[in-house]
N, C-alpha and C positions, 0 to 999 in steps of 0.2 A: 175889734174883738178884745175883750178883757178876759184875763185868766185868773181864776181863783186858785190859791195853792191846794185847795181840797180836790180840784180837778186833776192835779198831777200826782206824781208818785213822791211821797215824802220819805226821807231817810234821816232819822235822828239817832243814828248809831253812835255818833260822837256827841257826848253829853253837851248840852247848851248850844249846839250848832244845828241850825235848820237847813236842810237842802231840799229842793223840790225840782222835779223834772217833768216837763209837759211835752209830750210828742208833738212835733210840727212837721210840715213838709211830707206828709204821708209816711211819717215815721223815720224818715232819713236823718232827722236831726231832732234835738231836744232843746227847749228853752229851759236852761238850768239856772236856778237861783242858789247862791251860796251866801251865808252870813259869815263874814270874817271874824273869827274868834280872837280874843285878847292875845293869845300866845302865838299867833301866826307869824311865820318868818317874813311874810309879805308886808307887814305893817311898817310904814315909813318909806317903803320902796316906791318908786315911780312905776307907772304902767309900762314904760319903756324898758325898765329893768327886769321885768318878769317875762320869761319866755313861755308863751302859751303852747300847749300841745298842738300838733296838726289837727285840722278839722275843728277848730274852735275859734270863737271870736268874742271878746268882751263887748257887749252891746251897751250896757248902761251901769252906772253906779248910783245907788240910792243912799243918801246920807242926810240925816236929820230931816227927813221928810221931803227932801229935794231930789229930783232925778236929773242926772246930767250925763252927757255923752263923754266918755273917758278921753282925755287928751294924754299924749305921751308924758307930759310933765306932772300929771296929777299924782298925788301920793295916796296910798291905801291906808285906811285907819280902821281900828278895831270897831266892829259893829256895822261896817259897810255892808250893804246888801249888793252883791254882784250878780248881774244878769248876763248869761252867756247864751250863744247859740252854738251847739256842739253836737258832734256825732256821739253815739252811745259809747264808742270806744274811747273817745277823748274825755268823757265825763269823769271816769275814775281818775284820770291823770289830773284833771282840774282840781278835784277834791284833794289829791295828794299834795298838789302845789300850794293851794291856798289855805287848807284847813290844818294840815299837820304842822307842828312846830318843831 
């Protein structure tokens, strides 16, 4: 199954940052996509250095058109598209962690 961003819920309340949520698992979780902005505090940090909120998991990083499974030693870079599986409650915390600078 492929998902198009248009099928999900877009939130572009932060200028230049695209987020999208697609309900999965009968609404118990969302597939959440965040694009890491230039000023994010997470840039240069490793996956292991970022404490994710409860009920969330980083599923993939898309960089330069390449999809890869995040490893603990991978660094975050501006423009990375981050794909998470997360509860609705965890979604706001993910945005606060990755988008705010």
